[in-house]
N, CA, C and O of each residue as an XYZ file, in Angstrom:
356
protein
N      11.822     -4.254     15.698
C      11.353     -5.430     14.996
C      12.525     -5.969     14.170
O      13.138     -5.248     13.382
N      12.814     -7.239     14.371
C      13.917     -7.869     13.653
C      13.381     -8.576     12.415
O      12.426     -9.349     12.500
N      13.994     -8.311     11.266
C      13.534     -8.867      9.999
C      14.374    -10.092      9.645
O      15.604    -10.055      9.700
N      13.687    -11.184      9.281
C      14.370    -12.409      8.869
C      14.024    -12.713      7.415
O      12.853    -12.700      7.035
N      15.028    -12.982      6.617
C      14.812    -13.447      5.246
C      14.455    -14.920      5.324
O      15.079    -15.676      6.070
N      13.453    -15.332      4.556
C      13.015    -16.729      4.598
C      13.094    -17.366      3.216
O      13.021    -16.686      2.193
N      13.245    -18.681      3.210
C      13.224    -19.463      1.972
C      11.774    -19.772      1.653
O      11.150    -20.588      2.331
N      11.234    -19.132      0.632
C       9.830    -19.310      0.290
C       9.570    -18.750     -1.101
O      10.202    -17.782     -1.525
N       8.640    -19.368     -1.796
C       8.238    -18.810     -3.093
C       7.122    -17.784     -2.916
O       6.710    -17.136     -3.879
N       6.632    -17.638     -1.683
C       5.557    -16.691     -1.378
C       6.065    -15.485     -0.587
O       5.746    -14.342     -0.916
N       6.850    -15.745      0.448
C       7.324    -14.698      1.351
C       8.808    -14.415      1.150
O       9.597    -15.327      0.904
N       9.177    -13.138      1.258
C      10.582    -12.734      1.170
C      11.170    -12.532      2.563
O      12.256    -13.028      2.864
N      10.434    -11.790      3.421
C      10.903    -11.543      4.789
C       9.740    -11.647      5.769
O       8.571    -11.491      5.416
N      10.118    -11.918      7.023
C       9.159    -12.023      8.126
C       9.750    -11.255      9.302
O      10.934    -11.403      9.605
N       8.937    -10.436      9.967
C       9.383     -9.720     11.163
C       8.265     -9.781     12.193
O       7.090     -9.888     11.843
N       8.645     -9.712     13.476
C       7.641     -9.835     14.537
C       7.998     -8.952     15.719
O       9.159     -8.873     16.120
N       6.995     -8.292     16.272
C       7.123     -7.505     17.496
C       6.267     -8.198     18.549
O       5.040     -8.098     18.536
N       6.929     -8.898     19.455
C       6.203     -9.693     20.452
C       5.370     -8.837     21.399
O       4.254     -9.218     21.755
N       5.894     -7.690     21.810
C       5.174     -6.822     22.747
C       3.852     -6.340     22.158
O       2.866     -6.197     22.882
N       3.823     -6.087     20.849
C       2.614     -5.581     20.200
C       1.844     -6.661     19.427
O       0.793     -6.392     18.844
N       2.388     -7.888     19.432
C       1.809     -8.990     18.652
C       1.569     -8.556     17.201
O       0.485     -8.732     16.643
N       2.615     -7.988     16.624
C       2.562     -7.414     15.287
C       3.471     -8.221     14.358
O       4.672     -8.343     14.600
N       2.888     -8.763     13.306
C       3.626     -9.559     12.325
C       3.715     -8.777     11.025
O       2.700     -8.333     10.488
N       4.930     -8.611     10.522
C       5.136     -7.931      9.246
C       5.604     -8.964      8.234
O       6.583     -9.674      8.462
N       4.898     -9.041      7.118
C       5.253     -9.976      6.061
C       5.527     -9.220      4.768
O       4.705     -8.425      4.311
N       6.680     -9.476      4.193
C       6.990     -8.950      2.870
C       6.872    -10.126      1.906
O       7.552    -11.141      2.058
N       6.015     -9.976      0.934
C       5.789    -11.030     -0.039
C       6.801    -10.906     -1.178
O       7.434     -9.862     -1.335
N       6.949    -11.943     -1.954
C       7.888    -11.921     -3.082
C       7.511    -10.849     -4.102
O       8.363    -10.399     -4.868
N       6.246    -10.438     -4.118
C       5.798     -9.341     -4.987
C       6.294     -7.991     -4.488
O       6.134     -6.977     -5.168
N       6.895     -7.975     -3.304
C       7.391     -6.793     -2.589
C       6.293     -6.043     -1.838
O       6.571     -5.003     -1.241
N       5.084     -6.527     -1.848
C       4.029     -5.948     -1.023
C       4.332     -6.287      0.433
O       4.716     -7.415      0.742
N       4.161     -5.314      1.330
C       4.425     -5.512      2.754
C       3.131     -5.284      3.524
O       2.475     -4.252      3.376
N       2.778     -6.257      4.342
C       1.557     -6.200      5.143
C       1.894     -6.325      6.618
O       2.849     -7.001      7.000
N       1.091     -5.659      7.440
C       1.152     -5.830      8.884
C      -0.086     -6.595      9.320
O      -1.196     -6.296      8.880
N       0.106     -7.583     10.186
C      -0.988     -8.365     10.764
C      -0.987     -8.119     12.263
O       0.056     -8.184     12.914
N      -2.171     -7.836     12.806
C      -2.309     -7.434     14.203
C      -2.861     -8.559     15.063
O      -3.684     -9.356     14.611
N      -2.391     -8.617     16.326
C      -2.903     -9.601     17.272
C      -2.419    -11.017     17.007
O      -3.086    -11.983     17.380
N      -1.270    -11.145     16.369
C      -0.729    -12.469     16.045
C       0.092    -12.966     17.229
O       1.060    -12.315     17.624
N      -0.277    -14.107     17.799
C       0.490    -14.627     18.936
C       1.885    -15.093     18.520
O       2.114    -15.466     17.370
N       2.805    -15.063     19.474
C       4.181    -15.471     19.215
C       4.248    -16.905     18.682
O       5.106    -17.219     17.857
N       3.362    -17.759     19.141
C       3.358    -19.157     18.691
C       3.098    -19.249     17.183
O       3.675    -20.102     16.509
N       2.242    -18.384     16.656
C       1.953    -18.383     15.213
C       3.178    -17.908     14.432
O       3.477    -18.443     13.365
N       3.874    -16.927     14.948
C       5.100    -16.439     14.316
C       6.148    -17.548     14.278
O       6.760    -17.798     13.240
N       6.350    -18.213     15.424
C       7.338    -19.292     15.493
C       6.960    -20.442     14.555
O       7.825    -21.029     13.905
N       5.678    -20.755     14.492
C       5.218    -21.828     13.608
C       5.449    -21.455     12.147
O       5.812    -22.311     11.340
N       5.242    -20.192     11.805
C       5.491    -19.731     10.440
C       6.962    -19.916     10.081
O       7.284    -20.438      9.014
N       7.849    -19.487     10.972
C       9.279    -19.618     10.709
C       9.696    -21.077     10.558
O      10.583    -21.390      9.765
N       9.060    -21.969     11.316
C       9.425    -23.376     11.292
C       8.697    -24.206     10.242
O       9.008    -25.382     10.054
N       7.739    -23.604      9.564
C       6.928    -24.349      8.600
C       7.754    -24.749      7.376
O       8.560    -23.967      6.872
N       7.540    -25.975      6.910
C       8.213    -26.440      5.696
C       7.767    -25.604      4.497
O       8.570    -25.303      3.614
N       6.482    -25.228      4.469
C       5.952    -24.366      3.417
C       5.391    -23.110      4.084
O       4.317    -23.137      4.685
N       6.134    -22.017      3.969
C       5.694    -20.756      4.591
C       4.392    -20.259      3.954
O       3.515    -19.756      4.655
N       4.264    -20.397      2.634
C       3.059    -19.961      1.937
C       1.838    -20.750      2.383
O       0.771    -20.177      2.604
N       1.991    -22.058      2.514
C       0.871    -22.893      2.957
C       0.465    -22.528      4.394
O      -0.721    -22.409      4.700
N       1.470    -22.351      5.272
C       1.150    -21.974      6.656
C       0.431    -20.626      6.677
O      -0.568    -20.461      7.378
N       0.939    -19.669      5.911
C       0.286    -18.359      5.849
C      -1.172    -18.505      5.426
O      -2.067    -17.962      6.074
N      -1.410    -19.235      4.345
C      -2.778    -19.384      3.830
C      -3.704    -20.115      4.789
O      -4.893    -19.803      4.854
N      -3.187    -21.070      5.524
C      -4.020    -21.863      6.424
C      -4.188    -21.248      7.808
O      -5.222    -21.441      8.447
N      -3.186    -20.513      8.277
C      -3.209    -20.096      9.685
C      -3.177    -18.600      9.946
O      -3.444    -18.168     11.067
N      -2.857    -17.801      8.940
C      -2.768    -16.348      9.154
C      -3.765    -15.597      8.282
O      -4.530    -14.775      8.787
N      -3.767    -15.866      6.990
C      -4.665    -15.170      6.063
C      -6.128    -15.341      6.500
O      -6.597    -16.456      6.728
N      -6.830    -14.216      6.611
C      -8.238    -14.242      6.976
C      -8.516    -14.447      8.454
O      -9.677    -14.471      8.864
N      -7.475    -14.597      9.261
C      -7.656    -14.840     10.704
C      -7.265    -13.649     11.579
O      -7.635    -13.587     12.751
N      -6.526    -12.716     11.011
C      -6.057    -11.561     11.777
C      -6.302    -10.283     10.977
O      -6.214    -10.289      9.749
N      -6.609     -9.187     11.674
C      -6.735     -7.901     10.977
C      -5.380     -7.528     10.372
O      -4.333     -7.867     10.925
N      -5.405     -6.834      9.244
C      -4.160     -6.494      8.556
C      -4.305     -5.176      7.828
O      -5.407     -4.656      7.652
N      -3.157     -4.643      7.404
C      -3.161     -3.489      6.510
C      -1.940     -3.573      5.607
O      -0.885     -4.067      6.003
N      -2.105     -3.084      4.394
C      -1.018     -2.987      3.428
C      -0.221     -1.744      3.778
O      -0.781     -0.652      3.872
N       1.077     -1.900      3.969
C       1.880     -0.712      4.295
C       2.785     -0.296      3.148
O       3.235      0.850      3.108
N       3.062     -1.198      2.211
C       3.915     -0.842      1.080
C       3.653     -1.809     -0.053
O       3.463     -3.007      0.159
N       3.645     -1.269     -1.258
C       3.463     -2.121     -2.422
C       4.380     -1.639     -3.525
O       4.138     -0.600     -4.139
N       5.429     -2.397     -3.771
C       6.383     -2.084     -4.829
C       6.590     -3.354     -5.623
O       7.283     -4.267     -5.172
N       6.007     -3.420     -6.777
C       6.147     -4.605     -7.613
C       7.513     -4.609     -8.272
O       8.092     -3.553     -8.529
N       8.014     -5.775     -8.538
C       9.352     -5.932     -9.114
C       9.530     -5.092    -10.375
O      10.604     -4.524    -10.577
N       8.507     -4.995    -11.233
C       8.638     -4.222    -12.463
C       8.650     -2.723    -12.218
O       9.009     -1.963    -13.117
N       8.271     -2.277    -11.031
C       8.274     -0.845    -10.717
C       9.696     -0.320    -10.533
O       9.916      0.888    -10.613
N      10.664     -1.200    -10.288
C      12.050     -0.763    -10.127
C      12.568     -0.083    -11.380
O      13.422      0.800    -11.305
N      12.057     -0.488    -12.519
C      12.520      0.078    -13.780
C      11.597      1.159    -14.321
O      11.735      1.583    -15.469
N      10.662      1.601    -13.500
C       9.704      2.616    -13.931
C      10.412      3.946    -14.167
O      11.421      4.226    -13.520
N       9.906      4.763    -15.074
C      10.510      6.075    -15.307
C      10.552      6.889    -14.020
O       9.596      6.889    -13.245
N      11.662      7.579    -13.798
C      11.771      8.434    -12.633
C      12.348      7.731    -11.422
O      12.536      8.357    -10.379
N      12.634      6.436    -11.538
C      13.239      5.702    -10.431
C      14.630      5.243    -10.865
O      14.778      4.552    -11.873
N      15.625      5.623    -10.111
C      16.983      5.210    -10.457
C      17.241      3.776    -10.058
O      18.063      3.096    -10.672
N      16.536      3.301     -9.019
C      16.745      1.947     -8.536
C      17.966      1.806     -7.668
O      18.259      0.703     -7.205
N      18.692      2.882     -7.427
C      19.918      2.803     -6.646
C      19.664      2.265     -5.248
O      20.477      1.497     -4.735
N      18.577      2.640     -4.629
C      18.280      2.178     -3.287
C      17.999      0.683     -3.268
O      18.160      0.043     -2.228
N      17.587      0.118     -4.380
C      17.268     -1.306     -4.440
C      18.515     -2.160     -4.661
O      18.445     -3.384     -4.557
N      19.637     -1.543     -4.960
C      20.829     -2.314     -5.324
C      21.909     -2.244     -4.273
O      23.091     -2.339     -4.603
N      21.543     -2.082     -3.028
C      22.549     -1.981     -1.962
C      23.243     -3.301     -1.746
O      24.120     -3.404     -0.889
């Protein structure tokens, strides 16, 4: 799965696996979700959308099964016990 950084106030990265119709979205909050059964056309439309957040809300959210795979909020980087070194590559 190839990850693309996008210009958006909602999304940070977008990745897609065409063979599995699997869309991975990393939000600016750093939460990462997988969406299942997403056609390639929806992925391409998301990448080409002037507003990625609006396209997500209108065409992906609530239309495909999903699961949260990671949730790391920006303020968690400074949490006790985390050096943050991995975040500063």
